[in-house]
N, C-alpha and C positions, 0 to 999 in steps of 0.2 A: 410394627415395622412400617406400615403404610403411613402412620402419623409421622414417624421420623423422616421418611423419604419426602413426604409432602412439605413439611416445614423446612427441610434442608433445601429443596429446590426453590421454594419461595424466598427464603432468606438470602440465598445466593443471588437470585434475581433482583432482590431489593437493595443491593449494595451499590447502587448508582451514585452519580455525582450530585443529585438534588439535595441541598441542605435545607433544614427547617427554616432558616432565616432568609432563603433565597426567593421569597415570594409566597403568596397565599396567606391564609389565616395564621395568626400568631399562635404559639403554643398556649394551651389552656391547662391549668392544674386539674388532673382527672378527679381528685376528690371534690374540688369546688363544683365541677360540672355535675358530678353525681349528686351532690347535695341540693342543687337547684332544680333537678328534674322533678316535675310534679308526678303524683301518683296517677296512673292512667285510670280513666273512668271504668268502674266495675272491678278494679283490682284493689288489693289491700297491701299497704306498705308493710314489709316484713322487718322494718327496723331502719336504723340510720345507715347512711352510706359509710363505707369503711375503706381505709387504705388497704391495698392489696399488693402483696409482694409478688415477685415474678412467678413463683410456683403456683400461687393462687390464680393469677391471671392465666397461666398456661393451662391449668386444669379447667378453668371456666371456658376458655376458648375451644379446647379440644374435647371437652366432655369427659375427660379422664386424665389422671396424672401420668406424666412421662418425664423422667429425670433428664433424658437426652433433649427433650423439647425445652425444658427449663434452661439448660446450658446454651442452646441455640438462641433462645430469646434474649438471654443476657448478653451474648456476644453480638447480637444484632443491633444493640443500642437501646434496650429497654431502660427508661429513666424513672417512670412512676406509674402506678396503677391504682384503680379504685373499682369497687363493686357495689352495686345496689340491687336489691331484690324485692319483688312483689309477688303476691299469690293471687290465684283466681280459683275460687271454690276450694274443694278439698284436694284437687290433684294438679291444678295449673300453676306454673311458676314462670315468671319473666325475670331474667337476669340481665342487667346492663354491666358490661365490662368496658371500662374506659382506661386507655393506656396512652402514655406519652412516649414517643420514640425520638431518636436523634434526627431522623429524616422522614419526610412525608412518604416517600416511596416504600419505606420499610413498614410504616403504619398501614398503608393500603395493602401491601403484599401479605403481611401477617394476617390481616382480616380475610383476604381472599383464601389463603391457605386454610384458615380455620373453617370457613364455609365449605371448602373443598373436602374436608374430613367428613362432614355430615353428608355431603353430596355422594360419597361412596356407599352410603347405606342403601339397602333395598327400599324401593318405593320413593326415593328422593327425586325431587324435580326442582329445576331452577326457578327462582322467584326474585323478581326485581320490581318492587312497587313503583308505579308511575310517579307517585308523590316524592320519591327519593331517587332522583336520577343520579347515576354513578355508583349506586349501591350494588352489592352482590349479596344474593340470598339463596336459600334453599329451604324447601318444606317437605315434610313427610306427613301425610294425613292418615287418619284412622286411629286405632286404639293407642298407638305409640306416637301420637302427634308431636312433632318437633319442628321448630323453625329456627333459622339463624339468619341474621341480617347484619351486614358490615359495611362501613364506609370509613375512609380516611379523610379527615379535615385538617389540613396542614399536617403537622407531625402527630396529631392525635388520632387514635383508633377509637371508633365507637362501634361496639359489637353488642348485639342483642341476641339472646338465646331464649326461646320459649319452649316449654315442655308441658304437654297436656293441652287442655282446651282453652288456651289463651286466645281471646278474639284478635283477629288480624288487625282490626282498627286500633287496638291498644298498642300493638307492636309498631305499626307504622307511625302513629301519633307520637309515641315516645321517641322514635328515631328522628322524626321531623323536629321536635323540640330540642333534642340534643344537638342536632346539626346546626340549627339556627343559633343556638346559644354559643356553640364552639366557633362558628363563623363570625359571631359578633365580638369574639375576643374577650369573653367573660372577665379575664384578668390575665395579663401576661405572666408567664412563669419565669422566675429568676433562674438563670442558667449559670 
């Protein structure tokens, strides 16, 4: 129920007038962005980047499946998604969720809402790396270490979720590279 409420509030707030073509970075194909991300130092690539349908994106963002969340993401303007994963040792996993929306504000707000879901967990604390100004993040330390970091770049959402002992530097560096690539306009998306 918390997930449904959080996403509803964020998606309603994200229905403003800012269009993707009204300034800022151009849309980037999420799959192409996922394909060019390098493997972070110390991590192992778990396979090729893949196209992700809205249900896969919703589950990766929220950490669990929610049919109502899928419907809200579809109605919010979801256009395309991709996922890429890396592992760290036996228990660490870093997942990049890249999604294209019809508006920048929606991309940003969906990411904020997804970070907010993890922020409701016990032991969570806000985390915004100085190297990624404008990002929103949260971390839980200890045996159930989890981190989420999100930023909107134009109409693209870049969201990273780390579970287990993934080094902070790997998360931050992956986000830095994804943001720089998206800001550079890897290749415009045909709309």
